[in-house]
DSSP file (Angstrom, degrees, kcal/mol; ACC not computed):
  #  RESIDUE AA STRUCTURE BP1 BP2  ACC     N-H-->O    O-->H-N    N-H-->O    O-->H-N    TCO  KAPPA ALPHA  PHI   PSI    X-CA   Y-CA   Z-CA
    1    1 A X              0   0    0      0, 0.0    43,-0.1     0, 0.0    42,-0.1   0.000 360.0 360.0 360.0 160.7   -9.9  -12.3   14.0
    2    2 A X        -     0   0    0     41,-0.1    43,-2.2     1,-0.1     2,-0.3  -0.344 360.0-106.0 -71.3 152.7  -13.4  -11.3   12.9
    3    3 A X  B     -a   45   0A   0     41,-0.2     2,-0.2    -2,-0.1    43,-0.2  -0.676  37.4-113.2 -72.1 134.6  -14.0   -8.3   10.7
    4    4 A X        -     0   0    0     41,-2.3    43,-0.2    -2,-0.3    50,-0.1  -0.555  40.4-118.4 -70.0 131.8  -15.5   -5.4   12.6
    5    5 A X        -     0   0    0     48,-0.5    48,-3.2    -2,-0.2    -1,-0.1  -0.266  25.6 -97.4 -74.9 160.2  -19.1   -4.8   11.3
    6    6 A X    >>  -     0   0    0     46,-0.2     3,-1.5     1,-0.1     4,-0.6  -0.329  35.2-110.6 -68.0 154.9  -20.4   -1.7    9.6
    7    7 A X  H >> S+     0   0    0      1,-0.3     3,-1.2     2,-0.2     4,-0.9   0.833 114.5  64.5 -59.2 -31.8  -22.2    0.8   11.7
    8    8 A X  H 34 S+     0   0    0      1,-0.2    -1,-0.3     2,-0.2     4,-0.2   0.755  99.3  54.8 -63.2 -21.5  -25.5    0.0   10.0
    9    9 A X  H <4 S+     0   0    0     -3,-1.5    -1,-0.2     1,-0.2    -2,-0.2   0.685 116.8  34.2 -85.3 -15.6  -25.4   -3.6   11.4
   10   10 A X  H X< S+     0   0    0     -3,-1.2     3,-1.1    -4,-0.6    -2,-0.2   0.330  88.2  99.7-116.2   4.2  -25.0   -2.4   15.1
   11   11 A X  T 3< S+     0   0    0     -4,-0.9    -2,-0.1     1,-0.3    -3,-0.1   0.757  84.0  46.9 -65.9 -23.4  -27.1    0.8   15.0
   12   12 A X  T 3  S+     0   0    0     -4,-0.2    -1,-0.3    -3,-0.1     2,-0.2   0.376  80.7 120.9-103.5   4.3  -30.2   -0.8   16.6
   13   13 A X    <   -     0   0    0     -3,-1.1     2,-0.4     2,-0.0    -3,-0.0  -0.469  42.9-166.9 -67.0 135.6  -28.5   -2.7   19.4
   14   14 A X        +     0   0    0     -2,-0.2     2,-0.3     2,-0.1    -2,-0.0  -0.991  36.4  93.5-128.8 124.0  -29.7   -1.6   22.9
   15   15 A X  S    S-     0   0    0     -2,-0.4     2,-0.3     2,-0.1    -2,-0.0  -0.843  85.6 -62.2 172.5 162.0  -28.0   -2.5   26.1
   16   16 A X  S    S+     0   0    0     -2,-0.3     2,-0.3     2,-0.0    42,-0.3  -0.520  82.9 130.3 -59.5 125.7  -25.4   -0.8   28.4
   17   17 A X        -     0   0    0     -2,-0.3     2,-0.4    40,-0.1    40,-0.2  -0.986  57.8-118.1-166.5 165.5  -22.5   -0.5   26.1
   18   18 A X  E     -E   56   0B   0     38,-1.9    38,-3.3    -2,-0.3     2,-0.5  -0.982  27.7-152.1-114.9 133.9  -19.8    1.7   24.7
   19   19 A X  E     -E   55   0B   0     72,-0.5    74,-3.0    -2,-0.4     2,-0.5  -0.904  10.6-172.4-113.1 129.7  -19.8    2.2   21.0
   20   20 A X  E     -Ef  54  93B   0     34,-3.0    34,-3.0    -2,-0.5     2,-0.6  -0.983   7.5-159.9-123.7 122.1  -16.6    3.0   19.1
   21   21 A X  E     -Ef  53  94B   0     72,-3.2    74,-2.6    -2,-0.5     2,-0.5  -0.915  13.1-159.8 -98.8 124.2  -16.7    3.9   15.4
   22   22 A X  E     -Ef  52  95B   0     30,-2.9    30,-2.3    -2,-0.6     2,-0.6  -0.888  10.5-165.7-108.7 130.9  -13.3    3.4   13.8
   23   23 A X  E     -Ef  51  96B   0     72,-2.4    74,-3.2    -2,-0.5     2,-0.9  -0.954   7.9-159.6-116.2 106.8  -12.4    5.0   10.5
   24   24 A X  E     + f   0  97B   0     26,-2.6    74,-0.2    -2,-0.6    26,-0.1  -0.802  18.1 170.2 -96.1 105.6   -9.2    3.4    9.0
   25   25 A X  E     + f   0  98B   0     72,-3.2    74,-0.6    -2,-0.9    -1,-0.1   0.147  49.3  95.6-100.4  15.3   -7.8    5.9    6.6
   26   26 A X  S    S-     0   0    0     72,-0.2    23,-0.9     2,-0.2    24,-0.1  -0.399  81.2-120.3 -97.3-179.6   -4.6    3.8    6.2
   27   27 A X  S    S+     0   0    0     21,-0.2     2,-0.3    -2,-0.1    21,-0.2   0.273  88.5  81.1-100.0   6.0   -3.5    1.3    3.5
   28   28 A X  S    S-     0   0    0     19,-0.1     2,-0.3    45,-0.0    21,-0.3  -0.845  85.1-111.8-116.1 149.5   -3.1   -1.4    6.1
   29   29 A X        -     0   0    0     -2,-0.3    45,-2.8    45,-0.2     2,-0.5  -0.641  37.3-146.0 -73.0 137.8   -5.5   -3.7    7.8
   30   30 A X  E     -BC  46  73A   0     16,-2.7    16,-2.8    -2,-0.3     2,-0.5  -0.932   5.5-148.2-115.3 125.7   -5.7   -2.7   11.5
   31   31 A X  E     -BC  45  72A   0     41,-3.1    41,-2.3    -2,-0.5     2,-0.5  -0.799  18.7-152.4 -89.6 126.5   -6.2   -5.2   14.3
   32   32 A X  E     +BC  44  71A   0     12,-3.5    11,-3.1    -2,-0.5    12,-1.3  -0.872  16.8 177.9-106.9 130.0   -8.2   -3.5   17.1
   33   33 A X  E     -BC  42  70A   0     37,-2.5    37,-2.4    -2,-0.5     2,-0.3  -0.950  22.3-135.5-128.1 146.0   -7.7   -4.7   20.8
   34   34 A X  E     -BC  41  69A   0      7,-2.5     7,-2.1    -2,-0.3     2,-0.5  -0.793  17.5-143.8 -95.7 146.8   -9.2   -3.5   24.1
   35   35 A X  E     +B   40   0A   0     33,-2.7     2,-0.4    -2,-0.3    33,-0.3  -0.953  22.8 171.4-111.9 130.8   -7.0   -3.1   27.1
   36   36 A X  E >  S-B   39   0A   0      3,-2.4     3,-2.5    -2,-0.5    26,-0.1  -0.980  73.2 -15.8-136.7 124.2   -8.3   -4.0   30.6
   37   37 A X  T 3  S-     0   0    0     -2,-0.4     3,-0.1     1,-0.3    24,-0.0   0.785 128.9 -52.9  52.1  31.1   -6.0   -4.2   33.6
   38   38 A X  T 3  S+     0   0    0      1,-0.3     2,-0.3     0, 0.0    -1,-0.3   0.294 115.3 116.1  90.5 -12.9   -3.0   -4.3   31.4
   39   39 A X  E <   - B   0  36A   0     -3,-2.5    -3,-2.4     2,-0.0     2,-0.3  -0.704  56.6-138.0 -94.7 147.7   -4.4   -7.2   29.4
   40   40 A X  E     - B   0  35A   0     -2,-0.3     2,-0.4    -5,-0.2    -5,-0.2  -0.777  13.8-171.0-104.0 145.7   -5.2   -7.1   25.7
   41   41 A X  E     - B   0  34A   0     -7,-2.1    -7,-2.5    -2,-0.3     2,-0.3  -0.987  24.2-131.3-129.9 119.6   -8.3   -8.7   24.1
   42   42 A X  E     - B   0  33A   0     -2,-0.4    -9,-0.3    -9,-0.2     3,-0.1  -0.570  24.0-178.9 -74.3 130.5   -8.4   -8.7   20.3
   43   43 A X  E     -     0   0A   0    -11,-3.1     2,-0.3     1,-0.4   -10,-0.2   0.672  48.7 -79.0-102.6 -25.8  -11.7   -7.5   19.1
   44   44 A X  E     - B   0  32A   0    -12,-1.3   -12,-3.5   -43,-0.1     2,-0.4  -0.950  45.8 -72.2 151.7-171.9  -11.3   -7.7   15.4
   45   45 A X  E     -aB   3  31A   0    -43,-2.2   -41,-2.3    -2,-0.3     2,-0.6  -0.964  19.6-154.6-127.3 135.5   -9.9   -6.2   12.3
   46   46 A X  E     - B   0  30A   0    -16,-2.8   -16,-2.7    -2,-0.4     3,-0.1  -0.941  32.7-128.5-104.1 122.6  -10.9   -3.0   10.4
   47   47 A X    >   -     0   0    0     -2,-0.6     3,-1.4   -18,-0.2   -23,-0.2  -0.232  38.9 -72.2 -68.7 159.8   -9.7   -3.5    6.7
   48   48 A X  T 3  S+     0   0    0      1,-0.3   -21,-0.2   -21,-0.2    -1,-0.2  -0.248 117.1   2.4 -58.2 133.9   -7.7   -1.0    4.9
   49   49 A X  T 3  S+     0   0    0    -23,-0.9    -1,-0.3   -21,-0.3     2,-0.2   0.836 111.6 108.9  58.8  33.9   -9.6    2.2    3.9
   50   50 A X    <   -     0   0    0     -3,-1.4   -26,-2.6   -26,-0.1     2,-0.3  -0.748  57.2-138.5-126.3 177.9  -12.8    0.9    5.7
   51   51 A X  E     +E   23   0B   0     -2,-0.2     2,-0.3   -28,-0.2   -28,-0.2  -0.939  20.4 174.4-134.8 161.1  -14.7    1.7    8.8
   52   52 A X  E     -E   22   0B   0    -30,-2.3   -30,-2.9    -2,-0.3     2,-0.4  -0.973  24.2-121.0-159.1 171.5  -16.4   -0.3   11.4
   53   53 A X  E     -E   21   0B   0    -48,-3.2   -48,-0.5    -2,-0.3     2,-0.4  -0.971  16.4-164.0-123.4 131.9  -18.2   -0.3   14.7
   54   54 A X  E     -E   20   0B   0    -34,-3.0   -34,-3.0    -2,-0.4     2,-0.6  -0.944   6.3-156.2-111.6 138.6  -17.2   -2.0   17.9
   55   55 A X  E     -E   19   0B   0     -2,-0.4     2,-0.5   -36,-0.2   -36,-0.2  -0.945  14.7-155.3-115.9 113.5  -19.6   -2.4   20.7
   56   56 A X  E     -E   18   0B   0    -38,-3.3   -38,-1.9    -2,-0.6     2,-0.1  -0.731   0.7-152.9 -92.1 125.9  -17.9   -2.8   24.0
   57   57 A X    >   -     0   0    0     -2,-0.5     3,-2.4   -40,-0.2     4,-0.4  -0.448  38.5 -96.3 -86.7 169.4  -19.4   -4.6   26.9
   58   58 A X  G >  S+     0   0    0      1,-0.3     3,-1.1   -42,-0.3     7,-0.1   0.762 121.0  66.0 -61.9 -23.9  -18.5   -3.8   30.5
   59   59 A X  G 3  S+     0   0    0      1,-0.2    -1,-0.3   -23,-0.0     4,-0.1   0.561  99.6  53.1 -74.3  -7.1  -16.0   -6.7   30.6
   60   60 A X  G <  S+     0   0    0     -3,-2.4     8,-0.4     2,-0.1    -1,-0.2   0.456  94.0  86.6-102.2  -4.1  -13.9   -4.8   28.0
   61   61 A X  S <  S-     0   0    0     -3,-1.1     6,-0.2    -4,-0.4   -25,-0.1  -0.629  87.3-102.0 -89.4 153.2  -13.7   -1.6   30.0
   62   62 A X    >   -     0   0    0      4,-2.8     3,-3.1    -2,-0.2    -1,-0.1  -0.251  43.7 -94.4 -66.2 164.4  -11.1   -0.9   32.6
   63   63 A X  T 3  S+     0   0    0      1,-0.3    -1,-0.1     2,-0.1    -2,-0.1   0.824 127.7  51.6 -52.7 -34.1  -12.0   -1.2   36.2
   64   64 A X  T 3  S-     0   0    0      2,-0.1    -1,-0.3     1,-0.0    -2,-0.1   0.350 122.7-104.5 -88.0   9.9  -12.8    2.4   36.4
   65   65 A X  S <  S+     0   0    0     -3,-3.1    22,-0.4     1,-0.3     2,-0.2   0.530  74.6 139.9  84.4   8.9  -15.1    2.3   33.4
   66   66 A X        -     0   0    0     20,-0.1    -4,-2.8    -5,-0.0     2,-0.4  -0.504  48.6-130.5 -80.8 154.4  -12.6    4.0   30.9
   67   67 A X  B     +H   85   0C   0     18,-3.0    18,-2.4    -6,-0.2     2,-0.3  -0.894  27.3 175.7-102.7 133.7  -12.2    2.7   27.4
   68   68 A X        +     0   0    0     -2,-0.4   -33,-2.7    -8,-0.4     2,-0.3  -0.971   5.1 178.4-140.8 128.1   -8.6    2.0   26.1
   69   69 A X  E     -C   34   0A   0     -2,-0.3    13,-2.9   -35,-0.2     2,-0.4  -0.850  16.7-150.4-126.8 159.6   -8.0    0.5   22.7
   70   70 A X  E     -CD  33  81A   0    -37,-2.4   -37,-2.5    -2,-0.3     2,-0.5  -0.991   4.3-158.6-127.8 135.1   -4.9   -0.4   20.6
   71   71 A X  E     -CD  32  80A   0      9,-2.5     9,-2.8    -2,-0.4     2,-0.4  -0.980  17.0-177.4-107.9 123.0   -4.7   -0.3   16.8
   72   72 A X  E     -CD  31  79A   0    -41,-2.3   -41,-3.1    -2,-0.5     2,-0.4  -0.980  32.0-114.1-125.5 133.9   -1.9   -2.5   15.5
   73   73 A X  E >   -C   30   0A   0      5,-2.5     3,-2.6    -2,-0.4   -43,-0.2  -0.526  47.1-103.4 -65.0 121.7   -1.0   -2.9   11.8
   74   74 A X  T 3  S+     0   0    0    -45,-2.8   -45,-0.2    -2,-0.4    -1,-0.1  -0.212 102.2   7.2 -53.3 125.0   -1.7   -6.5   11.0
   75   75 A X  T 3  S+     0   0    0      1,-0.3     2,-0.3     2,-0.0    -1,-0.3   0.492 117.1  87.6  81.2   6.8    1.4   -8.6   10.8
   76   76 A X  S <  S-     0   0    0     -3,-2.6    -1,-0.3     2,-0.2     0, 0.0  -0.839  77.1-126.7-132.0 167.2    3.6   -5.8   12.1
   77   77 A X  S    S+     0   0    0     -2,-0.3    -1,-0.1    -3,-0.1    -3,-0.1   0.758  74.8 109.5 -82.2 -26.0    4.8   -4.4   15.5
   78   78 A X        +     0   0    0     -6,-0.1    -5,-2.5    -5,-0.1     2,-0.3  -0.273  45.2 156.5 -63.5 129.5    3.7   -0.8   14.8
   79   79 A X  E     -D   72   0A   0     -7,-0.2     2,-0.5   -49,-0.0    -7,-0.2  -0.964  37.8-133.0-148.1 165.0    0.7    0.2   16.8
   80   80 A X  E     -D   71   0A   0     -9,-2.8    -9,-2.5    -2,-0.3     2,-0.6  -0.992  15.9-152.1-124.7 127.7   -1.2    3.1   18.3
   81   81 A X  E     -D   70   0A   0     -2,-0.5     2,-0.3   -11,-0.2   -11,-0.2  -0.884  15.0-139.5 -97.8 118.4   -2.3    3.2   21.9
   82   82 A X        -     0   0    0    -13,-2.9   -13,-0.1    -2,-0.6     3,-0.1  -0.595  25.5-109.3 -75.3 135.0   -5.4    5.2   22.5
   83   83 A X        -     0   0    0     -2,-0.3   -14,-0.1     1,-0.1   -16,-0.1  -0.363  42.4 -99.2 -57.3 138.8   -5.4    7.3   25.7
   84   84 A X        -     0   0    0    -16,-0.1     2,-0.4   -18,-0.1   -16,-0.2  -0.322  54.0-179.5 -57.4 138.6   -7.8    5.9   28.2
   85   85 A X  B     -H   67   0C   0    -18,-2.4   -18,-3.0    -3,-0.1     2,-0.3  -0.998  29.4-130.7-146.5 152.1  -11.0    7.9   28.1
   86   86 A X        -     0   0    0     -2,-0.4     2,-0.5   -20,-0.2   -20,-0.1  -0.755  23.0-144.5 -93.1 145.6  -14.4    8.1   29.8
   87   87 A X        -     0   0    0    -22,-0.4     3,-0.1    -2,-0.3     6,-0.1  -0.961  17.0-124.9-111.8 121.0  -17.4    8.2   27.5
   88   88 A X    >   -     0   0    0     -2,-0.5     3,-2.1     1,-0.1    21,-0.1  -0.336  43.0 -88.1 -63.4 146.0  -20.3   10.4   28.6
   89   89 A X  T 3  S+     0   0    0      1,-0.3    -1,-0.1    21,-0.0     3,-0.1  -0.281 116.9  22.6 -55.4 135.3  -23.6    8.5   28.7
   90   90 A X  T 3  S+     0   0    0      1,-0.3    21,-2.9    -3,-0.1    -1,-0.3   0.421 105.6 104.6  89.3  -3.6  -25.3    8.6   25.4
   91   91 A X  E <   - G   0 110B   0     -3,-2.1   -72,-0.5    19,-0.3    -1,-0.3  -0.615  53.0-152.3-105.7 165.1  -22.1    9.3   23.5
   92   92 A X  E     - G   0 109B   0     17,-2.7    17,-2.0    -2,-0.2     2,-0.4  -0.900  20.9-112.9-130.4 166.8  -19.9    7.2   21.3
   93   93 A X  E     -fG  20 108B   0    -74,-3.0   -72,-3.2    -2,-0.3     2,-0.5  -0.823  20.0-159.8 -98.5 138.5  -16.2    7.3   20.5
   94   94 A X  E     -fG  21 107B   0     13,-3.1    13,-1.9    -2,-0.4     2,-0.6  -0.982   9.2-171.6-115.3 119.0  -15.0    8.2   17.0
   95   95 A X  E     -fG  22 106B   0    -74,-2.6   -72,-2.4    -2,-0.5     2,-0.6  -0.939   4.3-167.0-115.2 106.6  -11.5    7.0   16.3
   96   96 A X  E     -fG  23 105B   0      9,-2.5     9,-2.0    -2,-0.6     2,-0.6  -0.839   7.6-163.9 -98.6 115.8   -9.9    8.2   13.1
   97   97 A X  E     -f   24   0B   0    -74,-3.2   -72,-3.2    -2,-0.6   -71,-0.2  -0.898   6.4-164.7-109.2 121.4   -6.7    6.2   12.3
   98   98 A X  E     -f   25   0B   0     -2,-0.6   -72,-0.2     2,-0.2     6,-0.2  -0.576  35.2-109.1 -97.9 164.0   -4.4    7.7    9.7
   99   99 A X  S    S+     0   0    0    -74,-0.6     2,-0.9     1,-0.2   -73,-0.1   0.910 119.7  53.9 -54.9 -42.8   -1.5    6.2    7.8
  100  100 A X  S >  S-     0   0    0      1,-0.2     3,-2.7   -74,-0.0    -2,-0.2  -0.848  85.4-155.6 -88.6  98.9    0.7    8.3    9.9
  101  101 A X  G >  S+     0   0    0     -2,-0.9     3,-1.7     1,-0.3    -1,-0.2   0.753  86.1  70.3 -53.4 -26.5   -0.5    7.3   13.3
  102  102 A X  G 3  S+     0   0    0      1,-0.3    -1,-0.3    -3,-0.1    -3,-0.0   0.716  98.1  51.4 -68.1 -17.0    0.7   10.7   14.8
  103  103 A X  G <  S+     0   0    0     -3,-2.7    -1,-0.3     2,-0.1    -2,-0.2   0.347  85.0 115.3-100.1   9.4   -2.1   12.4   12.9
  104  104 A X    <   -     0   0    0     -3,-1.7     2,-0.3    -4,-0.2    -7,-0.2  -0.306  48.2-159.3 -70.3 160.0   -4.8   10.1   14.2
  105  105 A X  E     -G   96   0B   0     -9,-2.0    -9,-2.5     2,-0.0     2,-0.3  -0.971  13.2-162.4-142.4 154.3   -7.6   11.6   16.4
  106  106 A X  E     +G   95   0B   0     -2,-0.3     2,-0.3   -11,-0.2   -11,-0.2  -0.997  19.5 157.6-139.5 145.7  -10.2   10.4   18.9
  107  107 A X  E     -G   94   0B   0    -13,-1.9   -13,-3.1    -2,-0.3     2,-0.4  -0.957  33.5-119.9-153.6 166.1  -13.3   12.2   20.1
  108  108 A X  E     +G   93   0B   0     -2,-0.3     2,-0.3   -15,-0.2   -15,-0.2  -0.928  29.5 177.2-114.5 145.0  -16.7   11.6   21.7
  109  109 A X  E     -G   92   0B   0    -17,-2.0   -17,-2.7    -2,-0.4     2,-0.1  -0.955  37.1 -90.4-137.3 157.5  -20.0   12.6   20.0
  110  110 A X  E      G   91   0B   0     -2,-0.3   -19,-0.3   -19,-0.2   -20,-0.1  -0.450 360.0 360.0 -66.2 140.2  -23.7   12.2   20.9
  111  111 A X              0   0    0    -21,-2.9    -1,-0.2    -2,-0.1   -20,-0.1   0.499 360.0 360.0 -66.9 360.0  -25.3    9.1   19.5
């Protein structure tokens, strides 16, 4: 899968979209997938101790417009399923992934 680009490379994009900023605070590469109607679509990889930005198009959102992502440690079964969430217009998702997945957090902030 492709590496997820830095926020600076996607900051000027304009179009209806959901933006997710991912902060990988673990020592593992994390494969990020979107879930839509129970199906997974791999979006890319955030390298260990790096951050990246995903721009989700409508076809990556669930039928009711919610965003749901999965982070899986590359080459392993261990994964973290993000709770489905709606993103207010003009906001982005910040997903901070920790080495101990149970201490990870997700929030929305204004762009």
